[in-house]
N, C-alpha and C positions, 0 to 999 in steps of 0.2 A: 959566111953562110953556114958551113958545117959546124963551126964553133957555137953559133947561136942555137942551132938545132940541138946539139948535144947539151948545151946549157939548159935549154927548155926541158929536155927529157930528164936530165939529172936533177934539176931543181924541182920539177914536177914530182919526180919520185921521192925526193927528200920531203917535199911538202906533204905528200900523202903518208909517208912513213912516220914523219914526226907528229902528224896529226893523230895517227893510231897510237903512237908511243905516248902522247900526251893524254889521250882519252883513257888508255890502259892505266897509266899512272894515277890519274885522278879517280878512276873507278876503284882502284885498290885503296886509295885514301878514303873514299866514301864508304867502302866496306869496313874499314877499320873504325871509322867514326859512326858506323851504324846509321847512315842516312837512309831515308825512306825512298821508295820507288819513284815518287813524283819528283824528288830532288835530283835523282839520277837521270831521269828522263829529260827534265828541263835543263838543269844546270850543267851536268856533265855532257850529255849527248847533244844538247841543242846549243848551249852557250860555248862550251869548250870546243866542240866540233866545228863551230863557226869561225874559230881563230884563223884558219887558212884564208877564208874570205875576208876577214877583218885585216889581216896583215897585207894581203895582196892589195886591198883597197887603200890602206894607209900608204904603202909604197907607191901605188899608182897616183894618189893625190899629191904626194911630194914630187912626183915626176910630171905634174901638170896633166895627168890623164885620168881624172876621177871617173870619167864616163865608162872606163873599163870595169870599175867596181859596180856601176849601175847595171851594166850588161851581165856581169857575173851573178848578181843577186836575182835579176829577172830570170835568167836561164836556170839557175839553181832552184828557184821556186817552182818553175814549171816541171823540172825533173822530180822534185819531191812530191808534188801533188799528182803526178801521173805515173812515171816509171817506178819510183820507190814504193808508192802506195800499191801499184799493181804487183810488184815483186813480193810485198808483204802478204798479199792475198794468195799468190801462187804457191809460196813456200810454207804458208800456214794453212789454217782452215778458215779462210775468210778473215776479215779484219773487223772485229767487233768494236762498236763505240758505245758500250753501255755506260750508264751513269750520267748524271746531270752536268758534272764538271767537264767531261769529254764533249758533250753536246754543246755546251756554251763555248768551250774553247774552239770547236770547229767553226762556229759562227764568227768568233773573233779572228780566227786564222784567215778566213776568206776576206773579211773586211780589211785586215792589216796588209794582206798580200797586194790588194788593189790600192791601198793608201799612197804609196810612193808614186804611182801612175797619176793619181789625181793632183798631188802636190807639184809635179813637174810639168803640168799642162802649160805653165807659163814659160816653158823651156829652161827652167832653172830650179834646182833643188838647193836653195840657199841656206844660210845659217839659221834663219828663222824656221824654215822647214825642218832643219836638222834638230832644232829644239823640240819641235812637235813630235818628231819620230822618237827621240830619246825619252820624252815624257810618256809617250805611248808605251814604250818598253818598260819604263819604271812603274807605271800604274798597273800594267798587266802583271808584272812580277809580284807586286804587292798583293794584287787580287788572287793570283795563283797560290802564293804562300799562305794567304788567309784561308784557303780551302784545303790546307794540308791534312785536315782531319779526315777527308774523303779517301786518302791513301793511308792504309794502315800497315802495309808490308815493309819490313826493313830489307834492304837489298842484300841478298846472299848472306844473311847473318847466321845461317845454319850450315854453312859450308863445312863439311867434316874435316877437310884438309886444314882449314884454318883453326879449328878447335884443338887440334893436336899439337899446334905450334906453341911453345912457351911464350908468355906475355912479353918478355924482354926481346925475343926474336921478332915478334909481331911489331913491336914498337920500332925496332931497328929497320924493318922492312917499310914501315910507315914513313920514317924519316928519309930513307933512300928514295922512296917514290916521290916525296916532295922535291928532292934534288933532281930526279929524273924529269919531273914536270917542268922545272925551271929550265933545264937543258933543252927540253922539247920546244919550249917557247922561243929560245934563242935560235934553234935550228929552223923553226918556222919562219922567223923573221929573215934569216939569211936566204932561205930557199924562196921566199916570196919576192925578195929583191931580184934573184936570178930569173924567176918566171916573168916578172914585169919587164926587165931589161930585154929578154928574148922576145916577148910579145911586141914591145915597141919597135924592135928591129924588123920583125916580120910584117908588122902592119905597114911600115914605111916601104920595105923592100917589095912587097906584093900589092901595095895599095889596098890593103884590107881595112875596113872600118874597125876601130877598137870595139865598137858595140857588137859586131859580128863575132869577133874572137871571144869576147866576154860571155855572150849569150850561149854560143854553141860549144866552145872548147873549155873555157874555165867553168862555165855553169855545170857541165857534166863532170869534169875532172874533180871539182871540189865536192861533188856529191858522192864520190866513190866510198869514203868512209861510212856515210849514212847507208849506202846500199849494202855494204858488208855487214854492218850492225843489224840492219833490218832483216836480212836473210837469216842471220844467226838467231835473232830474237823470235822470228816467225816460226822457226823449227821447234821452239819451246812454247808456241801458242801464247806469247805474252803481248797481247794487243795493247794493253795500257802503256807499256814501255815504248812500243813502236809508235803509237799515236802521240805520246808525249814528246818523243824525239822529232817526229815528222812535223807536227804542228808547231812545236817550239822552234825548230830550225827555220821555218818560214817566217815566224814572227821575229826571231832574233836578227835574221839577215835583213829583213825589211825595215826594221826599226833601229836596233843598236848599231849594226854594221854600217848601213847607209847614213845614219845620223852622225856617227863619228867621222866618217869620210867627208861628209858635207860640211862638218864643222872645220875640218882642216882645209878643205878646198871646195867651194861651192861647185856642184855638178851642173854644167851648162850643156844642154842638148840643142844645138842650133837646127839640126836636121833630124826629124823624128823617123824618117823613112827606114833606117836600119832596125828601128824598134817596132815598126808598124805591126808585123806579124806576131812578134813576141808579146806585145801588149795584148793583142786579141786572145792569144793562146793562154796567157796568164789569167785573164779575166774568166775565160771559159773553164780553165782547169780549176780555179778556185771555186767557182759556182757549182761545177759538177761534183767536186770533192765534197762540198758541203751538202748537196742534195743526196748523193749516194750514202754518205755517212749518217744522215738524219732519217733516211728511209729505212725502216726496220732496224735502225741503230747498228748497221753493219754494211760493209762493202762486200758484195758477193763476187763470185768467180766471173760471172758475165760482165759485171761492172768493172772488174779488174782488167778484163780483156779490152773493154772500151777505153780505159785509161791508157793502156799500153799502146793501142792503135792511135790514140790522140798524141802521145809522145812521138811516135814514128812519123805521124803527119807533120808535127812541129819541126822535126829535124829535116824532113824532106822539103818542107816549105822554105825553111831558112836557106838550105843549099840551093834550091831552085831560084830563089830571089837573088842570091849572090851571083849565080851564073847568068841569069837573064834579065837582071835589072831590079832596082828597088821599087817597093810599093810606094804610093803617095802617102803623105802623112795622114 
């Protein structure tokens, strides 16, 4: 028991640490290559930061527990659309959604967040559904990159510290960061294995549904890097980067992550009751996020408080259901 508890803590710490390590390395690579803000927001902070969810899902699928990944994605999406969005408002000066690209992406985000819930209504997210999710991710990526002209800023290209470094030294740092990124991926893979092993043990020992652990524990834990990044970006009032990360993360997890996991092992949910409350909160969170962002093209402080209270209600409801019985499907 103690061993698995320590394994979960240590593996979880490694998962978060290696995720930040990987994001930092890829960000330095992006700065050297002079990538634009939209690439950083979507590719680095959304795709790369979703690797913990992806590796946990892959390991869970190979351990015949892919429903753990489904719970993780649902829980993480609720966290992103409520708690993370609220923190961005509190630590910044509101969360502005100016520009047609952001507005269209907000609509796509709400629809994609709900898409896996619709596909699994037949109690299975099969390989055909996985293809649908992966194609959704592919076409969204193509659409997003076709709009790259709407983002004109190069990420940190005027960093004074970087301009004083000789070109050879900058290239050496670029190469080192590539190696660091590869090492980060290997550590992510190993730590994901530890997390899944510990979760499977506790699920059996305490008779906990994998869905509950995925929704409440992994869903929040895997969102910690996004929370850290959001607070840091909010202090610089960079709403475009925050929204790119936030909406991109929801889309990537709901399509790419679940699609890959379901290709490896179809996700079968025989009993929807552990997901009953989470499904409702995900739909409500997605719709409110969309409405708030499209109203006056910003999320205000009052709306941020509402999103925070919504997340607190979600956690309290999940704990209450676990203590006093499941909801009907």
